[in-house]
N, CA, C, O and the ligand as a Tripos MOL2 file, in Angstrom:
@<TRIPOS>MOLECULE
protein
  253   251    64     0     0
PROTEIN
NO_CHARGES

@<TRIPOS>ATOM
      1 N          78.8150  115.4230  114.2250 N.3       1 MET1
      2 CA         80.3010  114.9510  113.6890 C.3       1 MET1
      3 C          80.9730  116.2510  113.4230 C.2       1 MET1
      4 O          80.4680  117.3330  113.1230 O.2       1 MET1
      5 N          82.3960  115.8700  113.6220 N.am      2 GLU2
      6 CA         83.3750  117.0890  113.5510 C.3       2 GLU2
      7 C          83.6720  117.2640  112.2580 C.2       2 GLU2
      8 O          83.9060  116.3040  111.5230 O.2       2 GLU2
      9 N          83.6910  118.4310  111.8740 N.am      3 ARG3
     10 CA         84.3500  118.7860  110.2340 C.3       3 ARG3
     11 C          85.7350  119.0730  110.4260 C.2       3 ARG3
     12 O          86.1150  120.0490  111.0730 O.2       3 ARG3
     13 N          86.6370  118.1010  109.7830 N.am      4 ILE4
     14 CA         87.9570  118.2230  109.8440 C.3       4 ILE4
     15 C          88.2000  118.1630  108.2030 C.2       4 ILE4
     16 O          87.6450  117.3250  107.4910 O.2       4 ILE4
     17 N          89.0470  119.1050  107.7450 N.am      5 PRO5
     18 CA         89.5020  119.0420  106.3260 C.3       5 PRO5
     19 C          90.2660  117.9450  105.9490 C.2       5 PRO5
     20 O          91.0760  117.5310  106.7780 O.2       5 PRO5
     21 N          90.1770  117.3670  104.8400 N.am      6 GLN6
     22 CA         90.8460  116.0920  104.4060 C.3       6 GLN6
     23 C          92.3630  116.1290  105.0670 C.2       6 GLN6
     24 O          93.2040  116.9690  104.7470 O.2       6 GLN6
     25 N          92.5520  115.1920  105.9390 N.am      7 HIS7
     26 CA         93.9160  115.0190  106.4760 C.3       7 HIS7
     27 C          93.9660  113.5900  106.6900 C.2       7 HIS7
     28 O          93.0580  112.7970  106.4420 O.2       7 HIS7
     29 N          95.3060  113.2840  107.2570 N.am      8 SER8
     30 CA         95.8100  111.8590  107.4260 C.3       8 SER8
     31 C          96.4710  111.8720  108.8170 C.2       8 SER8
     32 O          96.7020  112.9470  109.3710 O.2       8 SER8
     33 N          96.7580  110.7680  109.3510 N.am      9 HIS9
     34 CA         97.5290  110.5620  110.5920 C.3       9 HIS9
     35 C          99.0220  110.3890  110.5870 C.2       9 HIS9
     36 O          99.5460  109.8260  109.6260 O.2       9 HIS9
     37 N          99.6500  110.7740  111.4570 N.am     10 CYS10
     38 CA        101.2960  110.6360  111.5000 C.3      10 CYS10
     39 C         101.3290  109.0550  111.6190 C.2      10 CYS10
     40 O         100.6450  108.4320  112.4320 O.2      10 CYS10
     41 N         102.1960  108.4870  110.7220 N.am     11 GLN11
     42 CA        102.3930  107.1350  110.5870 C.3      11 GLN11
     43 C         102.9880  106.5150  112.0380 C.2      11 GLN11
     44 O         102.7670  105.3460  112.3540 O.2      11 GLN11
     45 N         103.7550  107.4210  112.8680 N.am     12 ILE12
     46 CA        104.5560  106.9860  113.8830 C.3      12 ILE12
     47 C         103.5110  107.3370  115.2980 C.2      12 ILE12
     48 O         103.2020  106.4460  116.0880 O.2      12 ILE12
     49 N         103.1610  108.4220  115.4110 N.am     13 CYS13
     50 CA        102.2270  108.6530  116.9030 C.3      13 CYS13
     51 C         100.8290  108.9640  116.6290 C.2      13 CYS13
     52 O         100.0770  109.2030  117.5740 O.2      13 CYS13
     53 N         100.3690  108.9850  115.3160 N.am     14 GLY14
     54 CA         98.9300  108.9060  115.2070 C.3      14 GLY14
     55 C          98.2370  110.5140  115.1120 C.2      14 GLY14
     56 O          97.0810  110.7310  114.7490 O.2      14 GLY14
     57 N          99.1150  111.4390  115.4790 N.am     15 LYS15
     58 CA         98.5670  112.7700  115.3910 C.3      15 LYS15
     59 C          97.9440  113.1190  114.0360 C.2      15 LYS15
     60 O          98.3480  112.4240  113.1040 O.2      15 LYS15
     61 N          97.1290  113.9660  113.7760 N.am     16 ALA16
     62 CA         96.5500  114.4680  112.6620 C.3      16 ALA16
     63 C          97.6940  115.2540  111.9670 C.2      16 ALA16
     64 O          98.4750  116.0140  112.5390 O.2      16 ALA16
     65 N          97.6720  114.9500  110.6260 N.am     17 VAL17
     66 CA         98.7990  115.7890  109.8660 C.3      17 VAL17
     67 C          98.0710  116.1620  108.4980 C.2      17 VAL17
     68 O          97.1690  115.5000  107.9840 O.2      17 VAL17
     69 N          98.5980  117.2890  108.0230 N.am     18 PRO18
     70 CA         98.0070  117.7750  106.7670 C.3      18 PRO18
     71 C          97.9880  116.5310  105.8340 C.2      18 PRO18
     72 O          98.7540  115.5960  106.0680 O.2      18 PRO18
     73 N          97.0420  116.4960  104.6740 N.am     19 TYR19
     74 CA         96.8720  115.4150  104.0180 C.3      19 TYR19
     75 C          98.0880  114.9140  103.3410 C.2      19 TYR19
     76 O          98.3110  113.7050  103.3820 O.2      19 TYR19
     77 N          98.9810  115.7910  102.6600 N.am     20 GLU20
     78 CA        100.1160  115.3340  101.8690 C.3      20 GLU20
     79 C         101.3230  114.9890  102.6880 C.2      20 GLU20
     80 O         102.4260  114.7640  102.1890 O.2      20 GLU20
     81 N         101.0680  114.9610  103.9260 N.am     21 LYS21
     82 CA        102.2700  114.6370  104.8280 C.3      21 LYS21
     83 C         101.9300  113.2960  105.5630 C.2      21 LYS21
     84 O         100.7960  112.9640  105.9080 O.2      21 LYS21
     85 N         102.9590  112.6500  105.7330 N.am     22 THR22
     86 CA        102.8690  111.2250  106.4670 C.3      22 THR22
     87 C         103.3520  111.2720  107.9410 C.2      22 THR22
     88 O         103.1640  110.2820  108.6480 O.2      22 THR22
     89 N         103.9620  112.3710  108.4370 N.am     23 VAL23
     90 CA        104.4880  112.2290  109.7690 C.3      23 VAL23
     91 C         104.3300  113.6830  110.1440 C.2      23 VAL23
     92 O         104.2440  114.5030  109.2290 O.2      23 VAL23
     93 N         104.2760  114.1380  111.5790 N.am     24 CYS24
     94 CA        103.9910  115.2290  112.1460 C.3      24 CYS24
     95 C         105.2290  115.9960  112.3790 C.2      24 CYS24
     96 O         105.1370  117.2230  112.3410 O.2      24 CYS24
     97 N         106.6220  115.3320  112.6640 N.am     25 SER25
     98 CA        107.5470  115.9900  112.9160 C.3      25 SER25
     99 C         108.9780  115.5860  112.3870 C.2      25 SER25
    100 O         109.0220  114.5100  111.7920 O.2      25 SER25
    101 N         110.1340  116.2800  112.5150 N.am     26 ASP26
    102 CA        111.3770  115.5240  111.9530 C.3      26 ASP26
    103 C         111.7640  114.2150  112.8430 C.2      26 ASP26
    104 O         112.4400  113.2840  112.4040 O.2      26 ASP26
    105 N         111.2800  114.2800  114.0420 N.am     27 GLU27
    106 CA        111.5650  112.9930  114.8170 C.3      27 GLU27
    107 C         110.9480  111.8190  114.4140 C.2      27 GLU27
    108 O         111.5000  110.7220  114.3350 O.2      27 GLU27
    109 N         109.5180  112.1320  114.1020 N.am     28 CYS28
    110 CA        108.6580  110.9130  113.3510 C.3      28 CYS28
    111 C         109.2670  110.6230  112.1030 C.2      28 CYS28
    112 O         109.4200  109.4650  111.7130 O.2      28 CYS28
    113 N         109.6230  111.6270  111.4570 N.am     29 GLN29
    114 CA        110.2330  111.6140  110.0840 C.3      29 GLN29
    115 C         111.5000  110.3780  110.1590 C.2      29 GLN29
    116 O         111.7240  109.5050  109.3210 O.2      29 GLN29
    117 N         112.0570  110.5800  111.1650 N.am     30 GLU30
    118 CA        113.4440  109.6970  111.0400 C.3      30 GLU30
    119 C         112.8880  108.4470  111.4390 C.2      30 GLU30
    120 O         113.0830  107.5140  110.6590 O.2      30 GLU30
    121 N         112.2270  108.2130  112.4980 N.am     31 GLN31
    122 CA        111.5870  106.7770  112.7750 C.3      31 GLN31
    123 C         110.6490  106.1150  111.7740 C.2      31 GLN31
    124 O         110.4780  104.8970  111.7160 O.2      31 GLN31
    125 N         110.0740  106.9840  111.0150 N.am     32 TYR32
    126 CA        109.3720  106.4370  109.6410 C.3      32 TYR32
    127 C         110.3470  105.9560  108.7810 C.2      32 TYR32
    128 O         110.2340  104.7880  108.4110 O.2      32 TYR32
    129 N         111.4180  106.7170  108.3300 N.am     33 GLU33
    130 CA        112.3040  106.2150  107.2730 C.3      33 GLU33
    131 C         113.1030  104.7890  107.7200 C.2      33 GLU33
    132 O         113.3590  103.8680  106.9430 O.2      33 GLU33
    133 N         113.4250  104.8330  109.1310 N.am     34 SER34
    134 CA        113.9940  103.6540  109.6090 C.3      34 SER34
    135 C         113.1190  102.3830  109.4640 C.2      34 SER34
    136 O         113.5580  101.2720  109.1700 O.2      34 SER34
    137 N         111.7970  102.7010  109.7140 N.am     35 ILE35
    138 CA        110.7810  101.6030  109.7030 C.3      35 ILE35
    139 C         110.7480  101.0800  108.3130 C.2      35 ILE35
    140 O         110.9240   99.8910  108.0450 O.2      35 ILE35
    141 N         110.4610  102.2280  107.2350 N.am     36 VAL36
    142 CA        110.3420  101.8930  105.6820 C.3      36 VAL36
    143 C         111.6500  101.1730  105.2870 C.2      36 VAL36
    144 O         111.5750  100.2240  104.5060 O.2      36 VAL36
    145 N         112.8150  101.5590  105.7670 N.am     37 LYS37
    146 CA        113.9550  100.8160  105.2260 C.3      37 LYS37
    147 C         114.1270   99.4590  105.7970 C.2      37 LYS37
    148 O         114.7020   98.6400  105.0790 O.2      37 LYS37
    149 N         113.7310   99.0900  106.9530 N.am     38 LYS38
    150 CA        113.6660   97.7590  107.6510 C.3      38 LYS38
    151 C         112.7130   97.0460  106.8260 C.2      38 LYS38
    152 O         112.9830   95.8770  106.5500 O.2      38 LYS38
    153 N         111.4450   97.6520  106.3070 N.am     39 ARG39
    154 CA        110.4020   96.9430  105.7280 C.3      39 ARG39
    155 C         110.9260   96.4330  104.5140 C.2      39 ARG39
    156 O         110.6550   95.2870  104.1560 O.2      39 ARG39
    157 N         111.7840   97.3200  103.7290 N.am     40 ARG40
    158 CA        112.1960   97.0050  102.4850 C.3      40 ARG40
    159 C         113.1840   96.0500  102.4760 C.2      40 ARG40
    160 O         113.2390   95.1780  101.6090 O.2      40 ARG40
    161 N         113.9560   96.1500  103.3670 N.am     41 PHE41
    162 CA        115.1070   94.9360  103.7250 C.3      41 PHE41
    163 C         114.4450   93.5180  103.8050 C.2      41 PHE41
    164 O         114.7740   92.5060  103.1870 O.2      41 PHE41
    165 N         113.3020   93.7080  104.8290 N.am     42 TYR42
    166 CA        112.5130   92.2290  104.9460 C.3      42 TYR42
    167 C         111.8560   91.7460  103.6190 C.2      42 TYR42
    168 O         111.5880   90.5620  103.4110 O.2      42 TYR42
    169 N         111.6360   92.6860  102.8010 N.am     43 MET43
    170 CA        111.0690   92.2820  101.5870 C.3      43 MET43
    171 C         111.9840   91.8110  100.5420 C.2      43 MET43
    172 O         111.6740   90.8750   99.8050 O.2      43 MET43
    173 N         113.0780   92.4160  100.4590 N.am     44 TYR44
    174 CA        114.1620   91.6920   99.7260 C.3      44 TYR44
    175 C         114.5560   90.3560  100.2730 C.2      44 TYR44
    176 O         114.8840   89.4560   99.4990 O.2      44 TYR44
    177 N         114.5400   90.1920  101.4970 N.am     45 VAL45
    178 CA        115.0670   88.9090  102.2260 C.3      45 VAL45
    179 C         113.7800   87.8210  101.7550 C.2      45 VAL45
    180 O         114.0770   86.7260  101.2770 O.2      45 VAL45
    181 N         112.7890   88.1030  101.8810 N.am     46 MET46
    182 CA        111.5140   87.2130  101.4770 C.3      46 MET46
    183 C         111.5370   86.9100  100.0320 C.2      46 MET46
    184 O         111.3290   85.7640   99.6330 O.2      46 MET46
    185 N         111.7960   87.9460   99.1870 N.am     47 TYR47
    186 CA        112.0510   87.5980   97.6250 C.3      47 TYR47
    187 C         112.9720   86.7980   97.5220 C.2      47 TYR47
    188 O         112.7890   85.7760   96.8610 O.2      47 TYR47
    189 N         114.3220   87.0680   98.2030 N.am     48 GLY48
    190 CA        115.5770   86.1100   97.8430 C.3      48 GLY48
    191 C         115.1050   84.7530   98.3980 C.2      48 GLY48
    192 O         115.2180   83.7700   97.6660 O.2      48 GLY48
    193 N         114.5700   84.6170   99.6700 N.am     49 ALA49
    194 CA        114.3040   83.2830   99.9170 C.3      49 ALA49
    195 C         113.2030   82.3460   99.3440 C.2      49 ALA49
    196 O         113.1230   81.1260   99.4800 O.2      49 ALA49
    197 N         112.2900   83.2710   98.6060 N.am     50 LEU50
    198 CA        111.4870   82.6620   97.5330 C.3      50 LEU50
    199 C         112.1320   82.2180   96.4190 C.2      50 LEU50
    200 O         111.8610   81.1030   95.9730 O.2      50 LEU50
    201 N         112.9630   82.9320   95.8890 N.am     51 ALA51
    202 CA        113.8260   82.5660   94.6040 C.3      51 ALA51
    203 C         114.6390   81.2730   94.8700 C.2      51 ALA51
    204 O         114.7900   80.3910   94.0250 O.2      51 ALA51
    205 N         115.1490   81.2450   96.1270 N.am     52 VAL52
    206 CA        116.0750   80.1070   96.4030 C.3      52 VAL52
    207 C         115.2240   78.8320   96.5510 C.2      52 VAL52
    208 O         115.7720   77.7410   96.3910 O.2      52 VAL52
    209 N         114.0590   78.9020   96.8170 N.am     53 LEU53
    210 CA        113.1830   77.8400   97.0690 C.3      53 LEU53
    211 C         112.7140   77.5320   95.6870 C.2      53 LEU53
    212 O         112.8490   76.3840   95.2640 O.2      53 LEU53
    213 N         112.2050   78.4060   94.9910 N.am     54 ILE54
    214 CA        111.9430   78.0100   93.3780 C.3      54 ILE54
    215 C         113.2710   77.2890   92.6110 C.2      54 ILE54
    216 O         113.0590   76.3650   91.8250 O.2      54 ILE54
    217 N         114.3700   77.6620   92.8240 N.am     55 ILE55
    218 CA        115.5780   77.3290   92.2180 C.3      55 ILE55
    219 C         115.6630   75.9210   92.7780 C.2      55 ILE55
    220 O         115.8320   74.9770   92.0050 O.2      55 ILE55
    221 N         115.5540   75.7360   94.0860 N.am     56 MET56
    222 CA        115.7900   74.2220   94.4780 C.3      56 MET56
    223 C         114.6640   73.4060   94.0200 C.2      56 MET56
    224 O         114.8900   72.2440   93.6810 O.2      56 MET56
    225 N         113.5120   73.8680   93.9720 N.am     57 PHE57
    226 CA        112.3780   73.0710   93.5590 C.3      57 PHE57
    227 C         112.6350   72.7050   92.0210 C.2      57 PHE57
    228 O         112.1880   71.6260   91.6300 O.2      57 PHE57
    229 N         113.2340   73.4210   91.2360 N.am     58 ILE58
    230 CA        113.5480   73.2440   89.7930 C.3      58 ILE58
    231 C         114.6560   72.1160   89.7460 C.2      58 ILE58
    232 O         114.5300   71.0800   89.0940 O.2      58 ILE58
    233 N         115.6200   72.4020   90.4210 N.am     59 LEU59
    234 CA        116.7870   71.5090   90.5680 C.3      59 LEU59
    235 C         116.4510   70.1850   91.0080 C.2      59 LEU59
    236 O         117.0780   69.1930   90.6340 O.2      59 LEU59
    237 N         115.3750   70.1430   91.8760 N.am     60 MET60
    238 CA        115.0070   68.7010   92.2570 C.3      60 MET60
    239 C         114.1950   68.0460   91.2850 C.2      60 MET60
    240 O         114.4010   66.8550   91.0540 O.2      60 MET60
    241 N         113.2390   68.7130   90.6470 N.am     61 TYR61
    242 CA        112.2630   67.9710   89.8340 C.3      61 TYR61
    243 C         112.7130   68.0240   88.1390 C.2      61 TYR61
    244 O         112.1670   67.2730   87.3300 O.2      61 TYR61
    245 N         113.5770   68.8280   87.8140 N.am     62 VAL62
    246 CA        114.1850   68.8670   86.5810 C.3      62 VAL62
    247 C         115.2530   68.1670   86.3790 C.2      62 VAL62
    248 O         116.3070   68.6300   86.8160 O.2      62 VAL62
    249 N         115.2680   66.9700   85.7220 N.am     63 PRO63
    250 CA        116.2860   66.1310   85.3860 C.3      63 PRO63
    251 C         117.6530   66.8120   84.7340 C.2      63 PRO63
    252 O         118.6050   66.1000   84.4120 O.2      63 PRO63
    253 ZN        104.1370  111.9540  114.8270 Zn       64 ZN64
@<TRIPOS>BOND
     1     1     2 1
     2     2     3 1
     3     3     4 2
     4     3     5 am
     5     5     6 1
     6     6     7 1
     7     7     8 2
     8     7     9 am
     9     9    10 1
    10    10    11 1
    11    11    12 2
    12    11    13 am
    13    13    14 1
    14    14    15 1
    15    15    16 2
    16    15    17 am
    17    17    18 1
    18    18    19 1
    19    19    20 2
    20    19    21 am
    21    21    22 1
    22    22    23 1
    23    23    24 2
    24    23    25 am
    25    25    26 1
    26    26    27 1
    27    27    28 2
    28    27    29 am
    29    29    30 1
    30    30    31 1
    31    31    32 2
    32    31    33 am
    33    33    34 1
    34    34    35 1
    35    35    36 2
    36    35    37 am
    37    37    38 1
    38    38    39 1
    39    39    40 2
    40    39    41 am
    41    41    42 1
    42    42    43 1
    43    43    44 2
    44    43    45 am
    45    45    46 1
    46    46    47 1
    47    47    48 2
    48    47    49 am
    49    49    50 1
    50    50    51 1
    51    51    52 2
    52    51    53 am
    53    53    54 1
    54    54    55 1
    55    55    56 2
    56    55    57 am
    57    57    58 1
    58    58    59 1
    59    59    60 2
    60    59    61 am
    61    61    62 1
    62    62    63 1
    63    63    64 2
    64    63    65 am
    65    65    66 1
    66    66    67 1
    67    67    68 2
    68    67    69 am
    69    69    70 1
    70    70    71 1
    71    71    72 2
    72    71    73 am
    73    73    74 1
    74    74    75 1
    75    75    76 2
    76    75    77 am
    77    77    78 1
    78    78    79 1
    79    79    80 2
    80    79    81 am
    81    81    82 1
    82    82    83 1
    83    83    84 2
    84    83    85 am
    85    85    86 1
    86    86    87 1
    87    87    88 2
    88    87    89 am
    89    89    90 1
    90    90    91 1
    91    91    92 2
    92    91    93 am
    93    93    94 1
    94    94    95 1
    95    95    96 2
    96    95    97 am
    97    97    98 1
    98    98    99 1
    99    99   100 2
   100    99   101 am
   101   101   102 1
   102   102   103 1
   103   103   104 2
   104   103   105 am
   105   105   106 1
   106   106   107 1
   107   107   108 2
   108   107   109 am
   109   109   110 1
   110   110   111 1
   111   111   112 2
   112   111   113 am
   113   113   114 1
   114   114   115 1
   115   115   116 2
   116   115   117 am
   117   117   118 1
   118   118   119 1
   119   119   120 2
   120   119   121 am
   121   121   122 1
   122   122   123 1
   123   123   124 2
   124   123   125 am
   125   125   126 1
   126   126   127 1
   127   127   128 2
   128   127   129 am
   129   129   130 1
   130   130   131 1
   131   131   132 2
   132   131   133 am
   133   133   134 1
   134   134   135 1
   135   135   136 2
   136   135   137 am
   137   137   138 1
   138   138   139 1
   139   139   140 2
   140   139   141 am
   141   141   142 1
   142   142   143 1
   143   143   144 2
   144   143   145 am
   145   145   146 1
   146   146   147 1
   147   147   148 2
   148   147   149 am
   149   149   150 1
   150   150   151 1
   151   151   152 2
   152   151   153 am
   153   153   154 1
   154   154   155 1
   155   155   156 2
   156   155   157 am
   157   157   158 1
   158   158   159 1
   159   159   160 2
   160   159   161 am
   161   161   162 1
   162   162   163 1
   163   163   164 2
   164   163   165 am
   165   165   166 1
   166   166   167 1
   167   167   168 2
   168   167   169 am
   169   169   170 1
   170   170   171 1
   171   171   172 2
   172   171   173 am
   173   173   174 1
   174   174   175 1
   175   175   176 2
   176   175   177 am
   177   177   178 1
   178   178   179 1
   179   179   180 2
   180   179   181 am
   181   181   182 1
   182   182   183 1
   183   183   184 2
   184   183   185 am
   185   185   186 1
   186   186   187 1
   187   187   188 2
   188   187   189 am
   189   189   190 1
   190   190   191 1
   191   191   192 2
   192   191   193 am
   193   193   194 1
   194   194   195 1
   195   195   196 2
   196   195   197 am
   197   197   198 1
   198   198   199 1
   199   199   200 2
   200   199   201 am
   201   201   202 1
   202   202   203 1
   203   203   204 2
   204   203   205 am
   205   205   206 1
   206   206   207 1
   207   207   208 2
   208   207   209 am
   209   209   210 1
   210   210   211 1
   211   211   212 2
   212   211   213 am
   213   213   214 1
   214   214   215 1
   215   215   216 2
   216   215   217 am
   217   217   218 1
   218   218   219 1
   219   219   220 2
   220   219   221 am
   221   221   222 1
   222   222   223 1
   223   223   224 2
   224   223   225 am
   225   225   226 1
   226   226   227 1
   227   227   228 2
   228   227   229 am
   229   229   230 1
   230   230   231 1
   231   231   232 2
   232   231   233 am
   233   233   234 1
   234   234   235 1
   235   235   236 2
   236   235   237 am
   237   237   238 1
   238   238   239 1
   239   239   240 2
   240   239   241 am
   241   241   242 1
   242   242   243 1
   243   243   244 2
   244   243   245 am
   245   245   246 1
   246   246   247 1
   247   247   248 2
   248   247   249 am
   249   249   250 1
   250   250   251 1
   251   251   252 2
@<TRIPOS>SUBSTRUCTURE
     1 MET1         2 RESIDUE 1 A MET
     2 GLU2         6 RESIDUE 1 A GLU
     3 ARG3        10 RESIDUE 1 A ARG
     4 ILE4        14 RESIDUE 1 A ILE
     5 PRO5        18 RESIDUE 1 A PRO
     6 GLN6        22 RESIDUE 1 A GLN
     7 HIS7        26 RESIDUE 1 A HIS
     8 SER8        30 RESIDUE 1 A SER
     9 HIS9        34 RESIDUE 1 A HIS
    10 CYS10       38 RESIDUE 1 A CYS
    11 GLN11       42 RESIDUE 1 A GLN
    12 ILE12       46 RESIDUE 1 A ILE
    13 CYS13       50 RESIDUE 1 A CYS
    14 GLY14       54 RESIDUE 1 A GLY
    15 LYS15       58 RESIDUE 1 A LYS
    16 ALA16       62 RESIDUE 1 A ALA
    17 VAL17       66 RESIDUE 1 A VAL
    18 PRO18       70 RESIDUE 1 A PRO
    19 TYR19       74 RESIDUE 1 A TYR
    20 GLU20       78 RESIDUE 1 A GLU
    21 LYS21       82 RESIDUE 1 A LYS
    22 THR22       86 RESIDUE 1 A THR
    23 VAL23       90 RESIDUE 1 A VAL
    24 CYS24       94 RESIDUE 1 A CYS
    25 SER25       98 RESIDUE 1 A SER
    26 ASP26      102 RESIDUE 1 A ASP
    27 GLU27      106 RESIDUE 1 A GLU
    28 CYS28      110 RESIDUE 1 A CYS
    29 GLN29      114 RESIDUE 1 A GLN
    30 GLU30      118 RESIDUE 1 A GLU
    31 GLN31      122 RESIDUE 1 A GLN
    32 TYR32      126 RESIDUE 1 A TYR
    33 GLU33      130 RESIDUE 1 A GLU
    34 SER34      134 RESIDUE 1 A SER
    35 ILE35      138 RESIDUE 1 A ILE
    36 VAL36      142 RESIDUE 1 A VAL
    37 LYS37      146 RESIDUE 1 A LYS
    38 LYS38      150 RESIDUE 1 A LYS
    39 ARG39      154 RESIDUE 1 A ARG
    40 ARG40      158 RESIDUE 1 A ARG
    41 PHE41      162 RESIDUE 1 A PHE
    42 TYR42      166 RESIDUE 1 A TYR
    43 MET43      170 RESIDUE 1 A MET
    44 TYR44      174 RESIDUE 1 A TYR
    45 VAL45      178 RESIDUE 1 A VAL
    46 MET46      182 RESIDUE 1 A MET
    47 TYR47      186 RESIDUE 1 A TYR
    48 GLY48      190 RESIDUE 1 A GLY
    49 ALA49      194 RESIDUE 1 A ALA
    50 LEU50      198 RESIDUE 1 A LEU
    51 ALA51      202 RESIDUE 1 A ALA
    52 VAL52      206 RESIDUE 1 A VAL
    53 LEU53      210 RESIDUE 1 A LEU
    54 ILE54      214 RESIDUE 1 A ILE
    55 ILE55      218 RESIDUE 1 A ILE
    56 MET56      222 RESIDUE 1 A MET
    57 PHE57      226 RESIDUE 1 A PHE
    58 ILE58      230 RESIDUE 1 A ILE
    59 LEU59      234 RESIDUE 1 A LEU
    60 MET60      238 RESIDUE 1 A MET
    61 TYR61      242 RESIDUE 1 A TYR
    62 VAL62      246 RESIDUE 1 A VAL
    63 PRO63      250 RESIDUE 1 A PRO
    64 ZN64       253 GROUP 0 **** ****
């Protein structure tokens, strides 16, 4: 078995990177940030849709 000091992998291309880093290069950093932003946006959309559903449910069932 190979002995590698504690490390993680680039979230974009999968290269091994130092433990405290999430990406290997500025290029991957940019891509990573755009993915994170997109993911956050979809999360808000999901929460918004859920809130609308709950409000509609309440409006339909509460006189
Ligand atoms: Zn990378």
